[in-house]
C-alpha positions in Angstrom: 126.3 66.9 124.3 124.5 68.1 121.2 123.9 65.3 118.8 125.7 65.3 115.5 123.3 65.5 112.6 123.2 62.4 110.3 124.0 62.8 106.8 120.0 62.3 106.0 119.1 65.1 108.4 118.4 68.7 107.2 118.2 71.9 109.1 114.5 72.7 109.7 114.6 75.9 108.0 115.6 74.1 104.8 112.8 71.5 105.2 110.5 74.5 105.1 111.9 75.7 101.9 111.7 72.3 100.4 108.1 72.3 101.2 107.5 75.7 99.3 109.2 74.1 96.4 107.1 71.0 96.7 104.0 72.9 96.5 105.0 74.7 93.5 106.1 78.2 95.1 108.3 80.1 92.4 108.4 83.5 94.3 108.5 84.7 97.7 108.2 88.2 99.2 110.1 89.3 102.3 111.6 91.8 104.6 114.5 89.8 106.4 114.9 89.3 109.9 117.0 87.4 112.2 114.1 85.3 113.5 114.1 83.2 110.4 117.7 83.2 109.2 117.5 79.5 108.8 114.8 79.9 106.1 116.6 82.7 104.3 119.7 80.2 104.2 117.4 77.7 102.6 116.3 80.0 100.0 119.9 80.9 98.9 120.2 78.0 96.5 116.5 76.7 96.2 115.7 78.2 92.7 112.7 80.5 94.2 112.8 83.9 93.3 112.9 86.2 96.3 111.8 89.8 96.2 113.4 91.7 99.2 110.9 94.9 100.1 111.4 97.8 102.1 108.3 97.4 104.7 106.4 94.4 105.7 103.1 96.1 104.5 104.4 96.1 101.0 105.5 92.5 101.3 102.0 91.5 102.3 100.5 93.8 99.4 102.7 92.0 97.1 102.0 88.4 98.0 98.2 89.4 97.9 98.7 90.6 94.4 100.5 87.2 93.4 97.7 85.4 94.6 95.0 87.5 92.8 96.7 87.3 89.5 97.6 83.5 89.7 94.9 81.9 91.9 97.7 80.3 93.6 98.9 81.2 97.2 101.1 84.2 97.5 103.9 83.6 100.0 105.5 86.2 102.1 107.9 86.2 105.3 108.2 88.7 107.8 109.9 88.9 111.1 108.5 89.1 114.7 106.0 91.2 116.2 106.8 94.8 114.5 107.3 93.3 111.2 104.0 91.0 111.4 102.1 94.3 112.7 103.2 96.1 109.8 101.5 93.2 107.6 98.2 93.2 109.0 96.6 95.4 106.2 97.7 93.0 103.8 96.3 90.2 105.5 93.0 92.2 105.8 93.1 92.6 101.9 93.5 88.9 101.3 90.6 88.1 103.8 88.0 90.5 102.4 89.2 90.0 98.8 89.1 86.1 99.0 92.7 85.8 98.0 95.0 82.9 98.8 98.1 83.8 100.7 100.5 82.4 103.3 102.3 84.6 105.7 105.4 82.9 107.6 106.4 84.7 110.6 109.5 84.5 112.8 108.8 83.9 116.3 110.8 83.8 119.6 112.4 80.7 121.2 110.0 78.3 122.6 111.9 78.5 125.8 110.9 82.2 126.2 107.2 82.0 125.8 104.8 83.9 128.1 107.3 86.1 129.5 106.6 89.0 127.2 110.0 88.4 125.7 111.6 90.8 123.2 109.2 91.0 120.3 107.0 88.4 121.7 103.4 88.3 120.0 100.2 85.8 120.4 99.8 85.4 116.6 96.6 83.4 116.9 95.0 86.2 119.2 96.3 88.9 116.9 95.5 87.3 113.4 92.9 84.9 114.4 89.7 87.0 113.2 91.4 88.1 109.9 93.2 84.6 108.8 91.4 81.4 107.9 94.0 79.5 110.0 96.7 80.7 112.3 99.2 78.2 113.8 102.6 77.9 115.5 104.9 75.2 114.4 106.5 73.7 117.8 107.8 70.4 116.4 110.0 70.6 113.4 109.1 67.2 112.3 105.7 68.5 111.5 106.7 71.2 109.2 105.8 69.2 106.0 102.1 68.6 107.6 101.8 72.3 108.5 102.8 73.5 105.2 100.6 71.0 103.4 97.6 72.2 105.4 98.3 75.8 105.0 98.4 75.6 101.2 95.2 73.6 101.1 93.5 75.9 103.6 94.6 79.0 101.8 93.3 78.1 98.2 90.2 75.7 99.0 86.5 76.9 99.7 86.7 80.7 100.0 90.1 81.5 99.4 92.0 83.6 101.9 95.2 84.2 104.1 97.0 81.7 106.5 99.4 82.6 109.1 102.3 80.4 110.3 104.5 81.3 113.1 108.1 79.7 113.2 110.0 79.7 116.6 113.6 80.6 115.8 114.9 77.7 117.9 112.7 75.1 116.1 114.0 76.2 112.6 117.7 75.5 113.5 116.9 71.9 114.6 118.4 69.1 112.4 115.7 66.6 111.5 115.1 63.7 109.4 111.7 63.8 107.8 109.9 63.0 104.5 108.6 66.0 102.4 104.9 66.1 101.7 103.8 65.4 98.4 101.8 68.2 96.6 98.1 67.9 97.5 95.0 68.0 95.2 92.5 70.7 96.2 89.1 69.3 97.2 86.8 70.3 94.4 83.1 71.0 95.1 80.5 70.5 92.2 76.8 71.5 92.1 74.6 69.1 93.7 72.5 66.7 91.4 69.6 68.5 90.0 70.9 72.2 90.8 72.0 72.7 87.2 68.4 71.6 86.0 66.8 73.7 88.6 68.9 76.8 87.4 67.9 75.9 83.8 64.2 75.9 84.7 64.5 79.2 86.5 66.5 80.8 83.5 63.8 79.8 81.2 61.0 81.6 83.0 63.2 84.6 83.3 62.4 87.6 80.9 65.1 90.0 82.4 68.0 88.0 84.1 71.1 89.7 85.2 74.4 88.2 86.2 76.6 89.8 88.9 80.1 88.3 88.8 82.5 88.4 91.7 84.8 86.6 93.9 88.3 85.2 93.2 87.5 81.6 92.1 87.8 82.3 88.4 90.5 81.7 85.5 90.9 83.0 82.0 89.0 80.1 80.7 86.0 80.4 82.8 85.6 84.2 82.2 85.7 83.6 78.5 83.3 80.5 78.9 80.8 82.4 80.8 81.0 85.3 78.5 79.8 83.0 75.7 77.2 81.5 77.9 75.8 85.0 78.7 75.9 85.8 75.0 74.0 82.5 73.8 71.2 83.1 76.7 71.1 86.9 76.6 72.1 87.7 80.0 73.5 91.1 81.0 76.9 90.9 82.9 77.5 93.5 85.8 80.8 92.9 87.7 81.3 93.5 91.5 83.3 96.0 93.1 86.9 95.9 91.6 86.1 92.6 89.8 86.3 94.3 86.3 88.6 91.8 84.9 85.8 89.3 84.9 84.3 90.6 81.9 85.7 92.6 78.9 84.5 96.2 78.8 83.8 95.4 74.8 81.8 92.3 75.5 78.4 93.0 74.1 76.7 91.7 77.5 78.9 93.9 79.5 76.7 96.4 81.4 78.8 97.7 84.2 80.3 97.5 87.6 78.8 97.9 91.0 81.2 100.1 92.7 81.2 103.4 94.5 79.3 106.2 92.5 77.6 103.5 90.4 75.9 104.2 87.0 72.1 104.9 88.1 71.1 103.0 84.8 72.7 99.8 86.1 71.1 100.0 89.5 67.6 100.5 87.7 68.2 97.6 85.5 69.1 95.3 88.3 66.3 96.2 90.4 63.8 95.7 87.3 65.6 92.1 86.8 63.6 89.3 87.7 66.3 86.7 88.1 69.7 87.5 89.6 72.6 85.2 89.2 75.2 86.2 92.0 78.0 84.4 90.7 81.4 84.0 92.8 81.0 86.9 95.2 79.4 87.8 98.3 77.6 90.9 97.4 79.0 92.8 100.2 78.5 96.3 101.3 80.0 98.2 98.3 78.5 96.2 95.4 75.2 95.9 97.2 75.1 99.8 97.5 75.3 99.7 101.3 73.0 96.6 101.5 70.2 98.6 99.8 70.1 96.8 96.2 68.4 93.7 97.3 65.8 92.7 100.1 67.3 91.4 103.3 66.9 88.5 103.9 64.5 87.8 101.1 65.4 89.6 97.5 62.6 90.7 95.5 64.0 88.8 92.4 64.4 85.1 92.0 67.9 84.8 93.4 70.5 82.4 92.6 73.7 82.4 94.7 76.9 80.5 93.7 79.7 80.6 96.1 82.4 78.2 97.2 81.7 78.7 100.8 78.6 77.1 102.4 78.7 79.5 105.3 78.4 82.5 102.8 75.3 81.0 101.2 72.0 82.3 102.7 74.0 84.3 105.5 72.6 87.6 104.2 70.5 86.9 101.2 68.2 83.8 101.2 68.5 82.3 98.0 66.0 80.3 95.7 69.0 78.3 94.5 72.2 78.2 96.6 75.2 76.3 95.0 78.5 75.8 96.9 81.1 75.6 94.4 83.7 77.6 92.7 82.8 80.1 89.8 85.0 77.9 87.5 83.2 74.8 88.5 79.7 76.2 87.8 80.7 77.7 84.6 81.8 74.2 83.6 78.7 72.6 84.8 76.2 74.9 82.6 78.4 75.2 79.6 76.4 72.8 77.6 73.2 74.3 78.3 71.1 75.5 75.4 68.8 78.5 75.6 65.3 76.8 76.2 63.1 80.1 74.9 63.7 82.7 72.3 66.2 85.0 73.8 65.9 87.9 71.3 64.1 90.1 73.8 66.8 89.5 76.2 69.6 90.2 73.6 67.9 93.5 72.8 67.8 94.5 76.5 71.8 93.4 76.7 72.4 95.7 73.7 70.7 98.6 75.3 72.0 98.3 78.6 75.7 97.8 77.0 75.2 101.0 75.0 74.1 103.0 78.4 77.4 101.5 80.0 79.5 102.8 77.1 78.1 106.2 77.4 78.6 106.3 81.1 82.1 105.3 80.7 83.0 107.6 77.8 85.8 109.9 79.1 85.3 112.2 76.2 82.1 113.3 77.9 83.9 114.6 81.1 85.1 118.0 81.6 86.3 119.6 84.8 88.3 122.5 86.1 92.0 122.8 85.5 94.6 122.6 82.7 94.9 118.8 83.2 91.8 117.0 82.0 91.6 113.5 83.3 88.9 112.3 80.8 91.5 112.9 77.9 94.2 111.2 80.0 92.1 108.1 80.3 91.0 108.1 76.5 94.9 108.2 75.8 95.6 105.3 78.2 92.8 103.2 76.4 94.0 104.0 73.1 97.9 103.2 73.7 98.0 100.7 76.4 98.1 96.8 75.3 94.8 94.7 76.2 97.2 92.7 78.7 98.3 95.8 80.6 98.0 95.1 84.2 96.5 98.1 86.2 97.0 98.4 89.9 95.5 101.0 92.3 94.9 101.6 95.9 92.1 103.5 97.3 90.9 107.0 97.1 88.7 109.4 94.6 91.5 109.1 92.2 90.3 105.4 91.6 87.1 106.5 90.2 89.0 107.5 86.9 90.2 103.8 86.6 87.0 102.2 87.6 84.7 104.1 85.4 86.9 105.1 82.2 89.7 102.5 81.9 89.0 99.7 79.7 89.7 96.3 81.0 89.8 94.0 78.4 91.2 90.7 79.8 91.4 88.4 82.7 94.6 88.8 85.1 94.9 92.6 84.4 93.4 94.4 87.5 95.0 94.6 91.2 92.8 96.5 93.4 91.6 95.9 96.9 87.9 95.5 97.2 88.8 96.2 101.0 89.5 99.7 100.2 93.1 99.5 101.5 95.1 102.8 100.7 98.9 102.0 99.8 98.1 98.9 97.9 98.7 100.1 94.3 102.6 100.7 94.1 103.5 97.1 96.0 100.9 95.2 93.8 102.5 96.8 90.7 106.1 95.7 91.9 104.8 92.2 92.3 103.0 92.1 88.9 106.1 93.3 87.1 108.3 90.7 88.9 105.8 88.1 87.9 105.5 89.2 84.4 108.4 91.1 83.2 107.2 91.5 79.6 104.1 93.0 80.3 103.1 96.6 80.8 102.4 97.5 84.5 100.7 100.7 85.5 100.4 101.9 89.1 97.5 104.5 89.2 97.9 106.2 92.5 96.8 109.4 94.5 99.2 111.4 96.2 97.9 110.3 99.6 98.0 106.7 98.7 101.2 106.5 97.0 103.0 108.0 100.0 101.7 105.0 102.2 104.0 102.7 100.5 106.1 105.0 98.2 109.3 103.4 99.5 108.6 100.4 97.3 109.7 102.4 94.4 113.1 101.6 95.5 112.3 98.0 95.2 111.3 98.6 91.7 114.5 100.3 91.0 116.5 97.5 92.6 115.0 94.9 90.3 114.9 97.0 87.3 111.2 96.8 87.0 109.9 99.2 84.4 106.5 100.0 86.3 104.9 103.4 85.4 103.4 105.2 88.1 100.8 107.8 87.2 100.3 109.8 90.3 97.4 112.2 90.6 98.1 115.1 92.9 95.5 117.2 94.3 97.3 118.2 97.7 94.7 116.3 99.9 93.2 113.1 101.2 90.5 113.5 98.4 87.8 110.9 99.5 87.8 112.2 103.1 87.9 115.9 102.0 84.7 115.2 99.7 82.9 113.8 102.8 84.2 116.5 104.8 82.9 119.4 102.5 79.4 117.6 102.2 79.1 117.4 105.9 81.0 120.0 107.3 81.4 122.7 104.4 84.4 124.9 104.6 85.8 123.5 107.6 88.8 121.7 106.4 90.5 119.9 109.1 93.2 117.1 108.7 92.8 116.6 105.0 95.4 118.8 103.4 98.9 117.5 102.3 102.1 119.0 101.5 103.9 117.0 98.7 107.3 116.6 97.4 108.3 116.8 93.8 107.2 113.5 92.8 109.5 113.4 89.6 112.5 114.4 91.5 111.6 111.8 93.9 111.6 109.1 91.1 115.0 110.4 89.9 116.5 110.3 93.5 115.7 106.5 93.5 117.4 106.0 90.1 114.1 106.0 88.2 112.6 108.3 85.6 110.5 111.3 86.5 108.1 113.5 84.7 105.8 116.4 85.6 102.7 116.9 83.9 100.6 120.0 84.4 98.5 120.3 81.3 96.7 117.8 79.1 99.0 118.3 76.3 102.0 117.4 78.4 100.5 113.8 79.2 101.1 111.8 76.1 104.7 112.7 75.4 105.5 112.2 79.2 103.9 108.7 79.0 105.8 107.9 76.0 109.1 109.3 77.4 108.5 107.1 80.6 108.2 103.9 78.5 111.1 104.7 76.2 113.4 105.3 79.5 112.9 101.3 80.6 113.2 102.5 84.1 110.7 102.6 86.9 108.9 105.9 86.3 106.8 108.3 88.1 104.5 110.7 86.0 103.6 113.4 88.5 100.3 114.8 87.3 99.1 118.0 89.1 95.2 118.1 89.2 93.0 121.1 90.0 91.9 120.5 93.8 88.6 121.7 92.5 88.1 118.4 90.5 87.1 116.5 93.6 85.4 113.6 91.5 84.8 113.4 87.7 81.4 115.0 88.2 81.4 117.6 90.9 83.7 120.3 92.6 84.6 121.4 95.9 82.6 124.5 95.6 79.6 122.6 94.5 79.9 120.4 97.5 80.1 123.3 99.8 77.2 125.0 98.3 75.1 121.9 99.0 
């Protein structure tokens, strides 16, 4: 006979939702599945916002975007194997971008294991190389323990994704168990003497440079490091797609270490005598394919601050390796006064800042075609509020954002350092759900947009007035660029036939605009804003304008 649950017993799926509330979760992203109906039932009256999406890849990207903007684990829910498989790209983004994230996955009944049952998957084997921790909750009584550990693992050290599998039969048990209390994240601080050692190294440096990256920042630490750099005359460069870590108009800002990097910035880094790598790993893109610094021994005095001890001295042997978050390091050095006259350093900051401003001036760019993207970017810089959230995926189109858009505040950039296409639209949807009163822009290429274009329907469903600026050149532009360089004139598998994206927007119930000339863009943007609807501005770009500085014809000619 089935035991009658006591009045104190709760459905296990409800217990799981109660743990989410206990750990401060205010929003989850999901595609529903019968494998976790008990959890969905728990969400019915839990007071947690739920965003229902159209594909699990979008779900995972949205949760990752939540983690990027808040520093707290973004939570997503997907169903068994096909659903979980669709979400793999989002897990990879969270891993490479060091973003706290928790994915809850429905699982088959425990009694059917190891028979290749319907939608059975070994989650530890599939996600084990991408997630910080993968586990399956076999005992309903241990739900509070597993969830508490998941939140700690996802957000501590180098943040990253956690995957928990939830057997369907486990979730429908009735259990009596106490909720876990919210845990305090363990805090790592510089070891005794490390701040003094850094102070001595900085005092000796004539040409220091700070390279900011990683995810363990907040608005306060970004502002505090900006003041520290100003006081000590330290130029600030940001690593790939971490541009919200220093405002573009800060007098110490000297550029970003991305693809197609400013040669003046690279030269300045190479001539520096002290490098402070703060928060980031200096992986392939910011290190310019691992050529910017000597490996394993950089030529410069090298100070590396990173929250994960396994990352320190893994590629670059540091003169000073500090295991703590960026925010903790900034707090530790905040009271440090300049030990020497920094006037020469300040002059160097001024010179490098001016060079970056010239490099990022969209007015200096002209390319083939009636729609001039330089003027489009100049208009966006002029009219968008400083707290606008800019989301993009991957492709040559993103160069216009990274080089020419003026990021002016923390919490305004959503872009995958892993280079994942399809990210921008789901990320924009998540951002607008979180911040309904802020302007949110998705900057997308035609190929990138179509990888998760169905999430435009999610924006319409929730009345989210995101604006998609869709750059259409009828091709996978990045691949075509490399193709023309390597096999000129032999176009293979890079041409796209696209729909009328303005009509696409209207078909979902949004606002659509078609822009073919520069003069059409500004009024189209204003109409999109005034509509109050999710909008797509379909911008037709001359295919010759393959990058801001070259054309297809020039690539073919060598």
